[in-house]
C-alpha positions as YAML, in Angstrom:
chain: A
units: angstrom
residues:
- id: 1
  name: MET
  ca: [33.63, 31.96, -16.71]
- id: 2
  name: LYS
  ca: [36.36, 29.73, -15.29]
- id: 3
  name: LEU
  ca: [39.64, 30.26, -17.13]
- id: 4
  name: SER
  ca: [41.80, 27.43, -15.85]
- id: 5
  name: ARG
  ca: [44.90, 26.22, -17.65]
- id: 6
  name: LYS
  ca: [43.10, 22.99, -18.55]
- id: 7
  name: ILE
  ca: [40.25, 24.82, -20.26]
- id: 8
  name: ILE
  ca: [42.68, 27.05, -22.13]
- id: 9
  name: THR
  ca: [44.52, 24.00, -23.44]
- id: 10
  name: LEU
  ca: [41.30, 22.37, -24.59]
- id: 11
  name: VAL
  ca: [40.23, 25.52, -26.41]
- id: 12
  name: LEU
  ca: [43.53, 25.86, -28.19]
- id: 13
  name: PHE
  ca: [43.70, 22.26, -29.33]
- id: 14
  name: GLY
  ca: [40.06, 22.45, -30.39]
- id: 15
  name: LEU
  ca: [41.09, 24.84, -33.15]
- id: 16
  name: PHE
  ca: [44.27, 23.07, -34.18]
- id: 17
  name: THR
  ca: [42.69, 20.52, -36.49]
- id: 18
  name: ALA
  ca: [44.22, 20.82, -39.97]
- id: 19
  name: PRO
  ca: [46.22, 17.70, -40.95]
- id: 20
  name: LEU
  ca: [49.83, 18.73, -41.50]
- id: 21
  name: THR
  ca: [50.50, 15.93, -43.92]
- id: 22
  name: GLY
  ca: [47.56, 16.94, -46.07]
- id: 23
  name: PHE
  ca: [49.15, 20.04, -47.60]
- id: 24
  name: CYS
  ca: [50.26, 19.96, -51.22]
- id: 25
  name: GLN
  ca: [54.04, 19.98, -51.54]
- id: 26
  name: THR
  ca: [56.94, 20.11, -53.99]
- id: 27
  name: GLU
  ca: [60.21, 18.21, -53.72]
- id: 28
  name: ALA
  ca: [61.98, 21.31, -52.40]
- id: 29
  name: LEU
  ca: [59.53, 21.58, -49.52]
- id: 30
  name: LYS
  ca: [59.51, 17.89, -48.60]
- id: 31
  name: VAL
  ca: [61.99, 18.36, -45.74]
- id: 32
  name: VAL
  ca: [59.78, 21.09, -44.26]
- id: 33
  name: VAL
  ca: [56.66, 18.96, -44.50]
- id: 34
  name: ASN
  ca: [58.41, 15.90, -43.10]
- id: 35
  name: ASN
  ca: [59.58, 17.82, -40.04]
- id: 36
  name: LEU
  ca: [56.07, 19.11, -39.45]
- id: 37
  name: ALA
  ca: [54.79, 15.54, -39.70]
- id: 38
  name: TYR
  ca: [57.48, 14.35, -37.28]
- id: 39
  name: TYR
  ca: [56.40, 17.02, -34.81]
- id: 40
  name: LYS
  ca: [52.80, 15.89, -35.06]
- id: 41
  name: GLN
  ca: [53.85, 12.31, -34.37]
- id: 42
  name: HIS
  ca: [56.34, 12.97, -31.55]
- id: 43
  name: SER
  ca: [55.45, 16.45, -30.16]
- id: 44
  name: GLU
  ca: [59.12, 17.41, -29.94]
- id: 45
  name: LEU
  ca: [59.99, 21.06, -30.59]
- id: 46
  name: LYS
  ca: [63.24, 20.13, -32.35]
- id: 47
  name: TYR
  ca: [61.21, 19.13, -35.41]
- id: 48
  name: LEU
  ca: [59.63, 22.59, -35.57]
- id: 49
  name: ALA
  ca: [63.06, 24.13, -35.24]
- id: 50
  name: ASN
  ca: [64.27, 21.94, -38.13]
- id: 51
  name: ALA
  ca: [61.20, 22.91, -40.20]
- id: 52
  name: LYS
  ca: [61.93, 26.60, -39.64]
- id: 53
  name: LYS
  ca: [65.59, 26.16, -40.54]
- id: 54
  name: SER
  ca: [64.61, 24.34, -43.73]
- id: 55
  name: VAL
  ca: [61.97, 26.85, -44.84]
- id: 56
  name: ASP
  ca: [64.25, 29.80, -44.08]
- id: 57
  name: SER
  ca: [66.96, 28.22, -46.25]
- id: 58
  name: LEU
  ca: [64.52, 28.16, -49.17]
- id: 59
  name: ILE
  ca: [63.90, 31.92, -49.05]
- id: 60
  name: LYS
  ca: [67.15, 33.74, -49.81]
- id: 61
  name: THR
  ca: [66.61, 35.86, -52.91]
- id: 62
  name: ARG
  ca: [64.00, 38.44, -53.94]
- id: 63
  name: LYS
  ca: [62.52, 35.81, -56.25]
- id: 64
  name: ASP
  ca: [62.22, 33.39, -53.33]
- id: 65
  name: SER
  ca: [60.54, 36.10, -51.25]
- id: 66
  name: SER
  ca: [57.85, 36.50, -53.88]
- id: 67
  name: ASN
  ca: [57.27, 32.75, -54.26]
- id: 68
  name: LEU
  ca: [53.77, 32.09, -52.95]
- id: 69
  name: GLY
  ca: [54.34, 28.37, -52.34]
- id: 70
  name: LYS
  ca: [57.49, 28.86, -50.28]
- id: 71
  name: ASN
  ca: [55.95, 31.68, -48.27]
- id: 72
  name: ILE
  ca: [52.80, 29.76, -47.46]
- id: 73
  name: TYR
  ca: [54.95, 27.03, -45.96]
- id: 74
  name: LYS
  ca: [56.90, 29.67, -44.09]
- id: 75
  name: ALA
  ca: [53.57, 30.88, -42.69]
- id: 76
  name: ILE
  ca: [52.63, 27.32, -41.70]
- id: 77
  name: VAL
  ca: [55.91, 26.78, -39.87]
- id: 78
  name: TYR
  ca: [56.04, 30.20, -38.23]
- id: 79
  name: SER
  ca: [52.42, 30.16, -37.10]
- id: 80
  name: SER
  ca: [52.84, 26.62, -35.74]
- id: 81
  name: ILE
  ca: [55.82, 27.72, -33.68]
- id: 82
  name: ALA
  ca: [53.98, 30.82, -32.44]
- id: 83
  name: TYR
  ca: [51.09, 28.64, -31.33]
- id: 84
  name: ILE
  ca: [52.91, 25.60, -29.95]
- id: 85
  name: ASP
  ca: [56.04, 27.13, -28.40]
- id: 86
  name: SER
  ca: [54.15, 29.36, -25.95]
- id: 87
  name: THR
  ca: [57.14, 29.66, -23.59]
- id: 88
  name: ASN
  ca: [59.57, 30.41, -26.45]
- id: 89
  name: LYS
  ca: [61.92, 27.50, -25.79]
- id: 90
  name: LEU
  ca: [63.19, 27.92, -29.35]
- id: 91
  name: ASN
  ca: [64.37, 31.46, -28.48]
- id: 92
  name: GLN
  ca: [62.61, 33.32, -31.25]
- id: 93
  name: PRO
  ca: [63.08, 37.12, -31.36]
- id: 94
  name: ALA
  ca: [60.62, 39.34, -29.50]
- id: 95
  name: ASN
  ca: [58.94, 40.43, -32.73]
- id: 96
  name: PHE
  ca: [58.55, 36.88, -34.07]
- id: 97
  name: PHE
  ca: [54.79, 36.74, -33.57]
- id: 98
  name: ASP
  ca: [54.30, 40.18, -35.14]
- id: 99
  name: GLN
  ca: [56.36, 39.07, -38.13]
- id: 100
  name: THR
  ca: [54.19, 35.98, -38.47]
- id: 101
  name: VAL
  ca: [51.00, 38.04, -38.30]
- id: 102
  name: ASN
  ca: [52.29, 40.39, -40.99]
- id: 103
  name: LEU
  ca: [53.28, 37.45, -43.19]
- id: 104
  name: VAL
  ca: [49.87, 35.81, -42.92]
- id: 105
  name: ASN
  ca: [48.10, 39.12, -43.55]
- id: 106
  name: LYS
  ca: [50.21, 39.74, -46.64]
- id: 107
  name: LEU
  ca: [49.56, 36.25, -47.99]
- id: 108
  name: ALA
  ca: [45.83, 36.64, -47.42]
- id: 109
  name: GLN
  ca: [45.86, 39.56, -49.87]
- id: 110
  name: HIS
  ca: [47.64, 37.63, -52.63]
- id: 111
  name: LYS
  ca: [45.48, 37.24, -55.73]
- id: 112
  name: LYS
  ca: [46.36, 33.53, -56.09]
- id: 113
  name: ILE
  ca: [46.04, 32.59, -52.42]
- id: 114
  name: TYR
  ca: [42.92, 30.55, -53.29]
- id: 115
  name: LYS
  ca: [45.34, 27.81, -54.40]
- id: 116
  name: TYR
  ca: [46.50, 27.51, -50.80]
- id: 117
  name: GLN
  ca: [43.30, 28.22, -48.90]
- id: 118
  name: THR
  ca: [43.64, 25.16, -46.64]
- id: 119
  name: GLU
  ca: [47.18, 26.13, -45.70]
- id: 120
  name: LEU
  ca: [46.23, 29.76, -45.08]
- id: 121
  name: ASP
  ca: [43.27, 28.74, -42.91]
- id: 122
  name: PHE
  ca: [45.56, 26.54, -40.87]
- id: 123
  name: SER
  ca: [47.94, 29.44, -40.21]
- id: 124
  name: LYS
  ca: [45.04, 31.69, -39.32]
- id: 125
  name: ARG
  ca: [43.79, 29.18, -36.78]
- id: 126
  name: CYS
  ca: [47.22, 29.05, -35.21]
- id: 127
  name: LEU
  ca: [47.27, 32.85, -34.92]
- id: 128
  name: ALA
  ca: [43.78, 32.84, -33.44]
- id: 129
  name: ASN
  ca: [44.97, 30.35, -30.82]
- id: 130
  name: VAL
  ca: [47.82, 32.64, -29.84]
- id: 131
  name: PHE
  ca: [45.52, 35.64, -29.51]
- id: 132
  name: ILE
  ca: [43.07, 33.58, -27.42]
- id: 133
  name: ARG
  ca: [45.91, 32.43, -25.18]
- id: 134
  name: ASN
  ca: [47.08, 36.02, -24.81]
- id: 135
  name: GLY
  ca: [43.54, 37.11, -23.99]
- id: 136
  name: PHE
  ca: [43.20, 34.51, -21.24]
- id: 137
  name: SER
  ca: [46.56, 35.52, -19.78]
- id: 138
  name: GLN
  ca: [45.49, 39.18, -19.78]
- id: 139
  name: ILE
  ca: [42.24, 38.27, -18.01]
- id: 140
  name: GLN
  ca: [44.21, 36.42, -15.35]
- id: 141
  name: HIS
  ca: [46.26, 39.60, -14.89]
- id: 142
  name: LEU
  ca: [43.05, 41.70, -14.79]
- id: 143
  name: ASP
  ca: [44.02, 43.55, -17.98]
- id: 144
  name: PHE
  ca: [40.55, 43.30, -19.47]
- id: 145
  name: ASN
  ca: [40.88, 46.00, -22.14]
- id: 146
  name: SER
  ca: [43.90, 44.25, -23.63]
- id: 147
  name: ALA
  ca: [42.01, 40.96, -23.44]
- id: 148
  name: VAL
  ca: [39.20, 42.48, -25.50]
- id: 149
  name: THR
  ca: [41.71, 43.49, -28.17]
- id: 150
  name: SER
  ca: [43.29, 40.03, -28.19]
- id: 151
  name: PHE
  ca: [39.93, 38.31, -28.60]
- id: 152
  name: GLU
  ca: [38.97, 40.75, -31.37]
- id: 153
  name: ASN
  ca: [42.15, 39.78, -33.19]
- id: 154
  name: ALA
  ca: [41.41, 36.10, -32.64]
- id: 155
  name: GLN
  ca: [37.96, 36.55, -34.13]
- id: 156
  name: THR
  ca: [39.54, 38.10, -37.22]
- id: 157
  name: TYR
  ca: [41.46, 34.89, -37.88]
- id: 158
  name: ALA
  ca: [38.81, 32.40, -36.70]
- id: 159
  name: PRO
  ca: [35.46, 34.09, -37.39]
- id: 160
  name: THR
  ca: [33.48, 30.84, -37.24]
- id: 161
  name: PHE
  ca: [34.78, 29.81, -33.81]
- id: 162
  name: GLY
  ca: [31.68, 30.75, -31.81]
- id: 163
  name: LYS
  ca: [33.21, 30.51, -28.34]
- id: 164
  name: ILE
  ca: [35.20, 33.67, -29.00]
- id: 165
  name: ASN
  ca: [31.90, 35.55, -28.63]
- id: 166
  name: ALA
  ca: [31.69, 34.23, -25.06]
- id: 167
  name: TYR
  ca: [35.25, 35.35, -24.32]
- id: 168
  name: MET
  ca: [34.49, 38.76, -25.82]
- id: 169
  name: ALA
  ca: [31.31, 39.08, -23.77]
- id: 170
  name: PHE
  ca: [33.14, 38.18, -20.56]
- id: 171
  name: ALA
  ca: [36.14, 40.46, -21.19]
- id: 172
  name: ASN
  ca: [33.93, 43.41, -22.15]
- id: 173
  name: THR
  ca: [31.84, 42.91, -19.02]
- id: 174
  name: ARG
  ca: [34.90, 42.90, -16.77]
- id: 175
  name: ALA
  ca: [36.26, 45.94, -18.62]
- id: 176
  name: GLY
  ca: [33.03, 47.80, -17.85]
- id: 177
  name: ARG
  ca: [32.05, 48.00, -21.51]
- id: 178
  name: LEU
  ca: [28.52, 46.80, -20.89]
- id: 179
  name: PRO
  ca: [26.82, 47.78, -24.19]
- id: 180
  name: GLU
  ca: [29.55, 45.91, -26.08]
- id: 181
  name: ALA
  ca: [29.18, 42.90, -23.78]
- id: 182
  name: ILE
  ca: [25.43, 42.83, -24.42]
- id: 183
  name: LYS
  ca: [26.02, 42.67, -28.18]
- id: 184
  name: TYR
  ca: [28.09, 39.54, -27.80]
- id: 185
  name: TYR
  ca: [25.71, 37.93, -25.31]
- id: 186
  name: THR
  ca: [22.83, 38.64, -27.70]
- id: 187
  name: THR
  ca: [24.73, 36.85, -30.45]
- id: 188
  name: LEU
  ca: [25.31, 33.89, -28.13]
- id: 189
  name: ILE
  ca: [21.68, 33.77, -27.03]
- id: 190
  name: ASN
  ca: [20.51, 33.77, -30.65]
- id: 191
  name: SER
  ca: [22.90, 30.97, -31.60]
- id: 192
  name: ASP
  ca: [22.37, 27.22, -31.48]
- id: 193
  name: SER
  ca: [24.74, 26.97, -28.51]
- id: 194
  name: VAL
  ca: [22.76, 29.11, -26.05]
- id: 195
  name: ARG
  ca: [23.64, 28.35, -22.43]
- id: 196
  name: THR
  ca: [22.11, 29.24, -19.09]
- id: 197
  name: GLU
  ca: [25.06, 31.39, -18.06]
- id: 198
  name: TYR
  ca: [24.68, 33.56, -21.17]
- id: 199
  name: ILE
  ca: [21.06, 34.32, -20.29]
- id: 200
  name: ILE
  ca: [21.87, 35.08, -16.65]
- id: 201
  name: ALA
  ca: [24.88, 37.23, -17.56]
- id: 202
  name: ALA
  ca: [22.91, 39.29, -20.09]
- id: 203
  name: SER
  ca: [20.08, 39.80, -17.60]
- id: 204
  name: ASN
  ca: [22.53, 40.89, -14.90]
- id: 205
  name: ILE
  ca: [24.15, 43.39, -17.25]
- id: 206
  name: TYR
  ca: [20.78, 44.93, -18.09]
- id: 207
  name: LYS
  ca: [20.04, 45.17, -14.36]
- id: 208
  name: THR
  ca: [23.38, 46.88, -13.80]
- id: 209
  name: MET
  ca: [22.48, 49.32, -16.58]
- id: 210
  name: GLY
  ca: [19.16, 49.96, -14.85]
- id: 211
  name: ASP
  ca: [17.02, 48.42, -17.58]
- id: 212
  name: THR
  ca: [14.97, 45.81, -15.72]
- id: 213
  name: SER
  ca: [12.47, 45.56, -18.60]
- id: 214
  name: LYS
  ca: [15.16, 44.20, -20.92]
- id: 215
  name: ALA
  ca: [16.50, 42.01, -18.12]
- id: 216
  name: LEU
  ca: [13.05, 40.45, -17.82]
- id: 217
  name: ASP
  ca: [12.78, 40.09, -21.62]
- id: 218
  name: VAL
  ca: [16.04, 38.13, -21.68]
- id: 219
  name: LEU
  ca: [14.83, 35.84, -18.90]
- id: 220
  name: GLN
  ca: [11.52, 35.27, -20.68]
- id: 221
  name: LYS
  ca: [13.43, 34.32, -23.81]
- id: 222
  name: GLY
  ca: [15.62, 32.03, -21.73]
- id: 223
  name: LYS
  ca: [12.55, 30.20, -20.39]
- id: 224
  name: LYS
  ca: [11.40, 29.56, -23.95]
- id: 225
  name: LEU
  ca: [14.80, 28.41, -25.19]
- id: 226
  name: LEU
  ca: [15.67, 26.33, -22.11]
- id: 227
  name: PRO
  ca: [12.32, 25.45, -20.52]
- id: 228
  name: ALA
  ca: [13.83, 22.98, -18.03]
- id: 229
  name: GLU
  ca: [16.08, 25.62, -16.48]
- id: 230
  name: ARG
  ca: [14.54, 26.76, -13.19]
- id: 231
  name: SER
  ca: [17.08, 29.49, -12.39]
- id: 232
  name: PHE
  ca: [15.41, 31.90, -14.80]
- id: 233
  name: LEU
  ca: [12.26, 31.84, -12.68]
- id: 234
  name: LEU
  ca: [14.28, 32.71, -9.59]
- id: 235
  name: GLU
  ca: [16.08, 35.54, -11.38]
- id: 236
  name: GLU
  ca: [12.76, 36.93, -12.57]
- id: 237
  name: ALA
  ca: [11.29, 36.68, -9.07]
- id: 238
  name: ASN
  ca: [14.29, 38.52, -7.62]
- id: 239
  name: ILE
  ca: [13.75, 41.39, -10.05]
- id: 240
  name: TYR
  ca: [10.12, 41.80, -9.05]
- id: 241
  name: ASN
  ca: [11.03, 41.43, -5.39]
- id: 242
  name: ASN
  ca: [13.74, 44.11, -5.62]
- id: 243
  name: LYS
  ca: [11.31, 46.39, -7.45]
- id: 244
  name: ARG
  ca: [8.72, 45.65, -4.74]
- id: 245
  name: ASP
  ca: [6.28, 44.75, -7.49]
- id: 246
  name: TYR
  ca: [4.47, 42.20, -5.37]
- id: 247
  name: LYS
  ca: [1.43, 42.04, -7.67]
- id: 248
  name: ALA
  ca: [3.66, 40.83, -10.51]
- id: 249
  name: LEU
  ca: [5.55, 38.49, -8.20]
- id: 250
  name: GLU
  ca: [2.51, 36.74, -6.68]
- id: 251
  name: PRO
  ca: [1.54, 34.58, -9.71]
- id: 252
  name: MET
  ca: [5.07, 33.16, -9.82]
- id: 253
  name: LEU
  ca: [5.22, 32.02, -6.21]
- id: 254
  name: LYS
  ca: [3.67, 28.57, -6.52]
- id: 255
  name: GLY
  ca: [6.02, 27.54, -9.32]
- id: 256
  name: LEU
  ca: [8.94, 29.10, -7.49]
- id: 257
  name: LEU
  ca: [8.22, 27.25, -4.25]
- id: 258
  name: ASP
  ca: [7.76, 23.98, -6.11]
- id: 259
  name: ALA
  ca: [11.09, 24.44, -7.90]
- id: 260
  name: TYR
  ca: [12.99, 25.47, -4.75]
- id: 261
  name: SER
  ca: [11.23, 23.44, -2.06]
- id: 262
  name: THR
  ca: [14.22, 23.47, 0.32]
- id: 263
  name: ASP
  ca: [15.55, 26.98, -0.28]
- id: 264
  name: ALA
  ca: [15.06, 29.21, 2.77]
- id: 265
  name: GLU
  ca: [15.65, 32.42, 0.81]
- id: 266
  name: VAL
  ca: [12.95, 31.52, -1.72]
- id: 267
  name: PHE
  ca: [10.45, 30.88, 1.09]
- id: 268
  name: PHE
  ca: [11.39, 34.23, 2.60]
- id: 269
  name: ILE
  ca: [10.79, 36.01, -0.73]
- id: 270
  name: ALA
  ca: [7.37, 34.36, -0.98]
- id: 271
  name: ALA
  ca: [6.50, 35.18, 2.64]
- id: 272
  name: ASN
  ca: [7.55, 38.79, 2.22]
- id: 273
  name: CYS
  ca: [5.43, 39.08, -0.92]
- id: 274
  name: TYR
  ca: [2.29, 37.74, 0.81]
- id: 275
  name: ASP
  ca: [3.08, 39.94, 3.81]
- id: 276
  name: HIS
  ca: [3.01, 43.08, 1.65]
- id: 277
  name: LEU
  ca: [-0.18, 41.88, -0.02]
- id: 278
  name: LYS
  ca: [-1.70, 41.56, 3.50]
- id: 279
  name: GLN
  ca: [-2.21, 37.81, 3.12]
- id: 280
  name: TYR
  ca: [-0.90, 37.30, 6.63]
- id: 281
  name: ASP
  ca: [-1.77, 33.63, 7.15]
- id: 282
  name: ARG
  ca: [0.20, 32.59, 4.07]
- id: 283
  name: ALA
  ca: [3.01, 34.93, 4.98]
- id: 284
  name: GLU
  ca: [3.30, 33.56, 8.53]
- id: 285
  name: SER
  ca: [3.36, 29.96, 7.32]
- id: 286
  name: LEU
  ca: [6.12, 30.71, 4.84]
- id: 287
  name: TYR
  ca: [8.18, 32.74, 7.33]
- id: 288
  name: LEU
  ca: [8.05, 29.76, 9.67]
- id: 289
  name: ARG
  ca: [9.14, 27.42, 6.89]
- id: 290
  name: SER
  ca: [12.02, 29.75, 5.98]
- id: 291
  name: ILE
  ca: [13.14, 29.80, 9.63]
- id: 292
  name: GLU
  ca: [12.88, 26.02, 9.77]
- id: 293
  name: LEU
  ca: [15.11, 25.68, 6.70]
- id: 294
  name: ASN
  ca: [17.68, 28.20, 7.94]
- id: 295
  name: LYS
  ca: [17.64, 28.86, 11.67]
- id: 296
  name: ALA
  ca: [20.49, 31.35, 11.36]
- id: 297
  name: ALA
  ca: [18.59, 33.70, 9.02]
- id: 298
  name: TYR
  ca: [17.71, 37.02, 10.63]
- id: 299
  name: ASP
  ca: [15.22, 38.50, 8.15]
- id: 300
  name: PRO
  ca: [12.38, 35.95, 8.44]
- id: 301
  name: VAL
  ca: [12.60, 36.11, 12.24]
- id: 302
  name: TYR
  ca: [12.43, 39.90, 12.29]
- id: 303
  name: ASN
  ca: [9.69, 40.05, 9.66]
- id: 304
  name: LEU
  ca: [7.59, 37.49, 11.51]
- id: 305
  name: GLY
  ca: [7.84, 39.63, 14.63]
- id: 306
  name: LEU
  ca: [6.67, 42.66, 12.62]
- id: 307
  name: LEU
  ca: [3.83, 40.64, 11.10]
- id: 308
  name: CYS
  ca: [2.53, 39.64, 14.55]
- id: 309
  name: LEU
  ca: [2.77, 43.27, 15.66]
- id: 310
  name: LYS
  ca: [0.80, 44.42, 12.60]
- id: 311
  name: ARG
  ca: [-1.86, 41.84, 13.35]
- id: 312
  name: SER
  ca: [-2.16, 43.06, 16.92]
- id: 313
  name: THR
  ca: [-3.05, 46.55, 15.72]
- id: 314
  name: ALA
  ca: [-5.66, 45.25, 13.28]
- id: 315
  name: ILE
  ca: [-7.50, 43.00, 15.78]
- id: 316
  name: LYS
  ca: [-10.30, 44.60, 17.83]
- id: 317
  name: ASN
  ca: [-10.47, 41.80, 20.39]
- id: 318
  name: VAL
  ca: [-8.26, 42.93, 23.28]
- id: 319
  name: ASN
  ca: [-7.16, 39.45, 24.32]
- id: 320
  name: GLU
  ca: [-6.27, 38.41, 20.77]
- id: 321
  name: ALA
  ca: [-4.39, 41.65, 20.25]
- id: 322
  name: GLU
  ca: [-2.35, 41.02, 23.39]
- id: 323
  name: LYS
  ca: [-1.57, 37.46, 22.30]
- id: 324
  name: ASN
  ca: [-0.25, 38.74, 18.99]
- id: 325
  name: ARG
  ca: [1.87, 41.35, 20.77]
- id: 326
  name: GLN
  ca: [3.30, 38.60, 22.97]
- id: 327
  name: ARG
  ca: [4.15, 36.53, 19.88]
- id: 328
  name: ALA
  ca: [5.64, 39.63, 18.29]
- id: 329
  name: ALA
  ca: [7.78, 40.15, 21.38]
- id: 330
  name: GLN
  ca: [9.01, 36.54, 21.27]
- id: 331
  name: TRP
  ca: [10.13, 36.80, 17.66]
- id: 332
  name: LEU
  ca: [11.58, 40.29, 18.00]
- id: 333
  name: GLN
  ca: [13.45, 39.21, 21.13]
- id: 334
  name: LYS
  ca: [14.93, 36.36, 19.10]
- id: 335
  name: ALA
  ca: [15.81, 38.86, 16.34]
- id: 336
  name: TYR
  ca: [17.50, 41.08, 18.95]
- id: 337
  name: GLU
  ca: [19.58, 38.14, 20.17]
- id: 338
  name: MET
  ca: [20.68, 37.52, 16.57]
- id: 339
  name: ALA
  ca: [21.55, 41.20, 16.02]
- id: 340
  name: PRO
  ca: [22.03, 42.79, 19.48]
- id: 341
  name: LYS
  ca: [23.09, 46.20, 18.11]
- id: 342
  name: ASN
  ca: [19.89, 46.75, 16.13]
- id: 343
  name: VAL
  ca: [18.25, 49.77, 17.76]
- id: 344
  name: THR
  ca: [15.06, 49.42, 15.69]
- id: 345
  name: THR
  ca: [14.33, 45.99, 17.15]
- id: 346
  name: LEU
  ca: [14.76, 47.30, 20.68]
- id: 347
  name: LYS
  ca: [12.43, 50.23, 20.03]
- id: 348
  name: LEU
  ca: [9.75, 47.85, 18.78]
- id: 349
  name: LEU
  ca: [10.16, 45.73, 21.89]
- id: 350
  name: GLN
  ca: [9.96, 48.91, 23.96]
- id: 351
  name: LEU
  ca: [6.65, 49.74, 22.28]
- id: 352
  name: ILE
  ca: [5.24, 46.25, 22.87]
- id: 353
  name: TYR
  ca: [6.23, 46.01, 26.53]
- id: 354
  name: ALA
  ca: [4.87, 49.49, 27.20]
- id: 355
  name: LYS
  ca: [1.58, 48.51, 25.57]
- id: 356
  name: ASN
  ca: [1.41, 45.27, 27.56]
- id: 357
  name: GLY
  ca: [2.38, 47.00, 30.81]
- id: 358
  name: ASP
  ca: [5.37, 44.72, 31.38]
- id: 359
  name: GLU
  ca: [7.52, 47.02, 33.54]
- id: 360
  name: ASP
  ca: [10.39, 44.58, 34.13]
- id: 361
  name: GLN
  ca: [10.92, 43.89, 30.44]
- id: 362
  name: LEU
  ca: [10.44, 47.57, 29.60]
- id: 363
  name: ASN
  ca: [13.13, 48.64, 32.07]
- id: 364
  name: ASN
  ca: [15.46, 45.99, 30.66]
- id: 365
  name: ILE
  ca: [14.93, 47.23, 27.09]
- id: 366
  name: ASN
  ca: [15.33, 50.88, 28.14]
- id: 367
  name: SER
  ca: [18.64, 50.03, 29.74]
- id: 368
  name: LYS
  ca: [19.89, 48.29, 26.59]
- id: 369
  name: LEU
  ca: [18.75, 51.18, 24.43]
- id: 370
  name: GLN
  ca: [20.59, 53.64, 26.64]
- id: 371
  name: GLN
  ca: [23.80, 51.63, 26.34]
- id: 372
  name: LEU
  ca: [23.56, 51.58, 22.53]
- id: 373
  name: THR
  ca: [22.62, 55.22, 22.03]
- id: 374
  name: ASN
  ca: [25.08, 56.80, 24.48]
...
């Protein structure tokens, strides 16, 4: 999840949608409302400062403090400042945001707050924005547990804003709270806004938790929900490959190769699968294709050398067996050149040259082995 400043800004303004001029008002509150409207038109903080000064002047006595109408406008002004003035250019006290939260919470419990539901919802959205902003800042500072708390608070004030579930899932994952992260990803996957990254993230978490069955279930669900997304097939194939369940992997290979026709790693996975299933002709062809696509890759070169060596031991014809050993030597020599400190490769070459009676090459390999093992 990329948490750039641009994305943060878009998220915050996505929630700030209530029309300031739409709130009901009395004559005494007209100055407050006008200043809020001026801010919306001109985006100058001085109008918010004027709105705060005006609303504060209206609440002086105990009677004023219990006036629901005046306090709801105080909440509107205070929450707007908390949201908009993120760098505190208006020099509010350190506890200003906490005061605003307490005010909104108190108003939410008022028995007649239904008369001002639009205004209250606006203030709640502003508070949610602040908590989201705090959460993103905490993520950037790697304080993931605090970010989780911030996003939880944001969800309290904006429960219908679905993207908070994604922020919660991400923060919980980075905090190492994997079961909690899965709950949020499950909610996202079951929503109308399911995305590829949610499926992949949930599958990866299950793999981290050691539950590959559930990881596969999530990927299967992803293929049904987003049938055009090919990455799920690759993720599924990787699970079977890592489990060395080549029987389960084999039926997927054709679709996988069609979907990733220029991916060297995919061709290597397919070749390795056929290799283990002793379908050597297919395996060799795919190893060669993988090498063609990525000439710097070590694994297909080494595996192809091993495959030729295995074939040499299975062939009864002496001449054919020797030809396969020679091919094995060529590929393993290339593998050695790519990884010159790999003792295993040298020992295989030692075995081949001894079998073929190639004394010069054998002496050369013995010398290299002695240098590495001393």
